[in-house]
N, C-alpha and C positions, 0 to 999 in steps of 0.2 A: 470197662465194666468187667471183662474177663479177669484181668489182673486182680481187681478187688475181690471178686468172687473166689478165685483160687487161693488168694492169701487168707481170706476168712476160712475157707474150707481147711486149709493146712493148719491154721491156728486151732480150730476145733478138733481136727484129727490128732494133732499133737497132744491136746488135752486128754483125749480118750486113750491114746496109747500110753501116756504117762500114768494115768489112773490104772489101766490094765497091768502095766509093768509093776506098779507098787502093790497091786492086789496079788500078783504072782509071787512077789517077794514075801508078802505077809503070810500067804498060805504055805509056802515052802520053807520058810525060816523056822527051824525047830531046834530045840536044845540037843536033840539026838538025830540030826539030819543024816540022810543017806548021801552018798556021793552024787547021785543023780539030782537030788534036791539042792545040794550046794551049787551044782553047776547051773541049775535053773535060776537060783537066786542071783548068781553072778551075771548070768546072761540077761536076766530081767533088769538088773541095775544098769547095765550098759544100754539097753533099750530105753530105759527111763532117762538116762542122760541125754541120749539123742532126741527123745521126745521133748524134754524140757528145753533143750537148745532150740528146737523147732518152734516151741511156744514163744520163747523170748524173741527170736528173729522175726517171726510173723507178727507178733504183738507190736514190735517197734515199727514194722512196715505199716501196720494198720494205723497206728497213731500218727506217723509222719506223712504217709502218702495215700492210704486207701480207706481210711476210716472217716469219721465225721469231722476231722480237722483237729489240730492240736489244741485249739482254744476249748473245744468241747471236752476233751479229756482232762486237760490241765485245770479246768475250772469245776471239776466234778469231784467232790470228796470221796465218792465211792470208788473212783479210779485209784486214788491214793490208798484206800483200804485194800483194794485188789493187789496193788503193787507191794504193799506191806506184807500181805499174806504170802504172796509169791516169793518175796525175799526171805521170809521166815521158813517157808517150806524148803527153799534152796539151801538155807543154812542147816536145817535139819538133815538134809540129804548128804552133807559132807562126811559125817562120821561113818554112816553105812557104806558110802562109796569108797572111802579110803580103806575100810575094813575088807570089803569084797575085792578090791584091787590087790590087797595083801594075800588073798587066797589063790591068786592066779597060778603061782609056781606049784603049789601043792595040787591044785586041780589038774594042771597039765601032766603031772606025774600020777594021776588017778589016786591021789591021796586026799583024805578028808581033812579040811582045815581045822585047826583047833578053835574051839569056841567055848569059853567058860560061861557059867550061868549069869554072871554079872554083865558080860559083854552081850550075851543073848538078850537079856532084859533091856539093855540100852538100845540095841538094834530094833527090837520089837516095838518099843515105845516110840522111837523116832519114826519108824515106818508108819505106825498108826497115826502119829501126829501129822505126817505128810498127807496121808489119806484124808484126814479131817480137814486139813487146809485146802486140799483140792476139792472137797465137797462144798466149801464156802465160796469158791471162786465163781461158779455159775450163778449163785444167788446174788453176789455183789454185781456181776455183769448185768443180770436182769434188772436189779434196782437202778443201776447206773443208766441203763437204756431208758428208764422211765422217769428219770429226774432231769431237771434242767441245770444242775450244778449248784452253786452256792446261793443263787438267788431264790 
């Protein structure tokens, strides 16, 4: 019982941390960022990566060992919708993550990374897309918990 409860708790905590990190990114990413804001964005993206990894690992553990059984999940169309959105959000996060990783050397030297308006717009839209995707996941989880699958 404890393992199942802790796994579920860590899964939900990972979700909340990921959403919080994306919110920090969204509020601090500006076309005319200060050095402190750029550092917050880079740090928040690292936290987001750890949280997303926690969501993935605990999600797999819940499906395989601590949830309602693999048959329950694999026979529920809303489970596939959740996984599809999680995959899309993960793909959306690649461009921002690689961009923020490229900032590390400049940030370590206390220099502001270069960010043109086109790049800023792409980053901003992708982060907002991630946030929208994350808002859909609890809805799909609630629907999934209240349906019996394909039947």
